[in-house]
C-alpha positions in Angstrom: -37.0 -44.0 -39.9 -38.5 -47.1 -40.6 -36.1 -49.3 -38.9 -36.7 -52.9 -38.7 -37.5 -54.2 -35.2 -35.2 -56.7 -33.9 -36.5 -60.0 -33.4 -39.4 -59.3 -35.8 -39.2 -61.9 -38.3 -41.7 -60.0 -40.5 -39.7 -56.9 -40.3 -36.4 -58.8 -41.0 -36.9 -61.6 -43.4 -37.0 -59.5 -46.6 -34.0 -57.9 -45.7 -32.3 -61.1 -44.4 -33.0 -62.7 -48.0 -30.9 -59.9 -49.8 -27.8 -61.4 -48.2 -25.4 -60.3 -45.1 -23.4 -58.5 -48.0 -26.2 -56.1 -48.7 -26.9 -55.2 -45.3 -23.3 -54.9 -44.3 -23.3 -52.5 -47.7 -26.6 -50.7 -46.1 -25.1 -50.5 -42.5 -21.7 -49.2 -43.6 -22.9 -46.7 -46.7 -26.2 -45.6 -45.5 -29.7 -46.8 -47.4 -33.0 -45.2 -48.1 -35.9 -47.2 -49.5 -39.5 -47.5 -49.6 -39.5 -48.5 -45.6 -37.0 -46.0 -44.6 -33.7 -45.1 -44.3 -30.4 -45.8 -42.5 -27.5 -43.5 -42.0 -24.0 -44.6 -42.7 -22.5 -46.2 -40.0 -25.8 -45.6 -37.7 -24.9 -41.7 -37.8 -21.6 -42.6 -35.7 -18.6 -42.5 -38.0 -16.2 -43.3 -35.2 -17.5 -47.3 -35.8 -14.9 -49.4 -37.3 -16.1 -51.9 -40.0 -16.1 -54.9 -37.7 -18.0 -53.4 -35.1 -20.8 -52.4 -37.8 -20.7 -56.0 -38.9 -20.8 -58.0 -35.7 -23.8 -55.7 -35.1 -25.5 -56.6 -38.0 -24.5 -60.5 -37.6 -26.2 -60.2 -34.0 -29.4 -58.3 -34.9 -29.9 -60.7 -37.7 -29.2 -63.6 -35.1 -31.9 -62.3 -32.9 -34.3 -62.1 -36.0 -34.8 -65.5 -37.6 
């Protein structure tokens, strides 16, 4: 679906530039853009906000 590859700075740099609040919003609410789509909560509605945010934080840290 066009997801960025974790650890690939080229994939992640434009997303990281938008800021964590935007990344959190896209992960929580879903996102559809030119490069792909993200279903809300990674298609798992049972995941709580803190888990989603921690996952975003981890992925960003691995991709800087």
